[in-house]
C-alpha positions as a printed Julia matrix, in Angstrom:
91×3 Matrix{Float64}:
   1.4    -3.26  -11.52
   0.57   -5.2    -8.38
  -0.74   -8.14  -10.39
   2.53   -8.16  -12.35
   4.44   -8.37   -9.06
   2.23  -11.26   -7.91
   2.81  -13.1   -11.2
   6.55  -12.74  -10.56
   6.19  -14.58   -7.26
   5.96  -11.76   -4.72
   3.6   -12.01   -1.78
   0.67   -9.58   -1.62
   2.45   -7.46    0.99
   5.76   -7.38   -0.91
   3.96   -6.55   -4.17
   2.02   -3.71   -2.58
   5.08   -2.26   -0.87
   7.05   -2.33   -4.12
   4.36   -0.32   -5.89
   4.19    2.14   -2.99
   7.97    2.63   -3.29
   7.54    3.3    -7.01
   4.85    5.89   -6.23
   7.18    7.66   -3.78
  10.04    7.72   -6.34
   7.77    9.06   -9.08
   6.24   11.64   -6.75
   9.7    12.91   -5.78
  10.61   13.17   -9.46
   7.37   14.97  -10.37
   7.68   17.34   -7.4
  10.38   19.23   -9.29
   7.56   20.55  -11.5
   4.68   20.19   -9.05
   6.0    21.05   -5.57
   2.54   20.67   -4.01
   2.99   16.89   -4.31
   5.39   16.99   -1.34
   4.18   18.03    2.11
   6.02   20.05    4.75
   7.31   16.76    6.22
   9.14   15.95    2.96
   6.81   13.04    2.2
   4.1    12.8    -0.46
   1.2    15.12    0.38
  -1.32   12.33   -0.2
  -2.05    8.81    0.94
  -3.08    5.71   -0.97
  -4.11    2.22    0.09
  -4.11   -1.09   -1.74
  -6.07   -4.18   -0.71
  -4.54   -7.23   -2.36
  -5.75  -10.82   -2.65
  -3.66  -13.4    -4.5
  -4.91  -16.52   -6.26
  -3.69  -18.66   -3.35
  -6.0   -16.67   -0.99
  -3.1   -14.85    0.69
  -3.86  -11.19    1.25
  -2.5    -7.87    2.49
  -3.55   -4.29    3.0
  -0.86   -1.67    2.5
  -0.84    2.1     2.82
   1.61    4.81    1.9
   1.43    6.61    5.25
   1.14    5.06    8.68
  -2.03    5.9    10.53
  -2.62    4.9    14.1
  -5.69    2.78   13.5
  -5.67    2.2     9.74
  -7.41   -1.13    9.22
  -9.39   -3.04    6.63
 -12.15   -5.58    7.0
 -12.19   -9.1     5.62
 -14.31  -12.15    6.07
 -13.39  -15.79    5.69
 -15.9   -18.65    5.42
 -14.71  -20.39    8.59
 -13.75  -17.37   10.7
 -16.28  -14.68    9.93
 -15.45  -10.97    9.69
 -12.44   -9.33   11.3
 -10.29   -6.22   11.06
  -6.66   -6.36    9.97
  -4.1    -3.52   10.22
  -2.77   -1.84    7.1
   1.0    -2.14    6.72
   2.53    1.32    6.16
   5.52    2.17    4.0
   6.11    5.59    5.61
   5.58    6.62    9.2
């Protein structure tokens, strides 16, 4: 689904966030039959992360739930390794 979003011109971050929103909508729908999918805070009772790299070398890391120090590692030929924060849909 993320690749489809990229093919339609979305950036890696926008594509990842769109799929996270779809997951939240589907989880809310499914929670009618499986209430354990929703936590006490009213949000999904699980987390998920996506690490996305587009053909133009743009990239993003997105997560369903915000975590204080959620990061991912990447390395570029001219800059070496570094840590980047994950962008969260929910806080």
